[in-house]
Residue, then its C-alpha position, 0 to 999 in steps of 0.5 A: m868232317i875233314g876239318l874237325h877234331p877226332a874227338t868231335r867227330l866221335v862225339a858227333w857220331a855217337a850223337l847220330v847213333v843216339l838219334a837213330q835209336l830215338a827217331r821214329g817214322p818220317w824222322l828215321w826214314g829221312l835220317g836213314l836216307i841222308v846217311l845212306v847218301v853220305a855213305v855212298l858218296f864217301s864209303r861205298h865199298r867199306a859200307w857194303r862190306l860192313i853190311k854183309r857182315v851183319r846180314v845174319l843179324l838183320l835176318v834174325l831181327c826180321v824173324l823175331f819182330a815179324l813173327f813174334t810181335p802181337g797184332e793184326l796178322v798179314v796172312p790169317l791163314l797161317g795163324s800165330a805162325g804168320p807175321t803181323q802188321e805191327g811186327l813187320g813195321a817193327a822189324f823194318a824200323h829196327c833194320v833201318q836203325l842197325l843199317v844207319v849205325v853200320l853206315l855211320v861206322a863205315v863213314l867214320l872209318e873211311t874219313t878218319r885215320e885209325q891213329d886219329l880215332v885213337a887220339g880222339l878217344m884219348v881226348l875224351s877219356r882224359p877225365l879217366r886218367g884222374l881215376g888211375l885208369p891207364v888211358d894210353r894202354l887202353a888206346v893202344r888196344v883200341l887201335l889194334v881192335f880197329r886193325y883186326v876189324e879192318r884186317p882180320p887175321v888168316g883163319g878169321w876169328r878162330a885164329l884169335l883163339v890160337h895164341e901162337d898164330v896171332t903173335p903181334v909184330a912189334e912196331n911203333l905206334r905213333i898217335r898225333m895229338f892236337p888241340l880242339r879249335w873253336w869250331d869244335g866247340i860249335v859242333g859239340f854244342g850243336v850235337v847237344v841240341l841235336i840229342l835234346l830235340g831227339a830226346v823230346r820227340 
């Protein structure tokens, strides 16, 4: 991904996220294994930090699907209060899908600078400029969101509710724009094929 345009990286990332939601069975486990290996190689610490942030959501998914999905009881003595085989399978699949997305986010943020991500978003949202939408202002807001995600203010999310404590420091935001290249088109075509293959399964 090093030589790809940020817009192409974002499109490829979005395609993998969609594919993770469409994949089932061995396809999902295989995709999860590949993404896990890539995340360990390129963004181990960031991936672990993001996984810890969604651990409560993972627990909620396990409980909801395991206990509230109809099917064959795993422990008949517990009756309707116990988990079902179908529920455990659904819980595991949805947790894997969420983990794949989190790991993909970690890899994207680790391999692409925040300014380049915003530049990619500006390229992808260029058609919206014709509708009169402030694309540049949107890019700046996205950049600030990236910074809050990576470096939250003192006091955590509660500090964001107190305006005087989170007054942003004035600075010049430099976003470098560069053109798409021929290999970006090839990757884009491959992304479309990937999504179509996932959709027909």
